[in-house]
C-alpha positions as CSV (number, residue, x, y, z in Angstrom):
1,M,0.2,0.5,-0.4
2,S,1.6,3.6,-1.3
3,S,0.9,6.3,1.2
4,P,0.0,9.5,-0.3
5,I,2.8,11.7,-0.2
6,V,1.3,15.4,1.3
7,G,3.4,18.6,2.4
8,G,6.1,16.3,1.2
9,V,6.0,14.3,4.4
10,P,4.3,10.6,4.2
11,V,0.6,10.6,5.9
12,Q,1.3,6.9,6.5
13,R,3.0,8.0,9.9
14,E,3.7,11.9,10.4
15,R,-0.1,12.0,10.4
16,R,-0.9,10.3,13.7
17,K,2.0,13.0,15.3
18,V,1.8,15.6,12.6
19,K,-1.4,16.6,11.4
20,T,-0.6,20.0,10.7
21,V,1.1,18.4,7.8
22,E,-1.9,17.2,6.4
23,I,-3.2,20.4,6.0
24,A,-0.3,22.7,4.7
25,G,-0.5,19.8,1.9
26,E,-4.4,20.7,1.6
């Protein structure tokens, strides 16, 4: 399974600790 790269950071792991990366990517 390929994790979507959001903001240049793999959401696979960073998503749970840094939610800000998700918003910045969108």
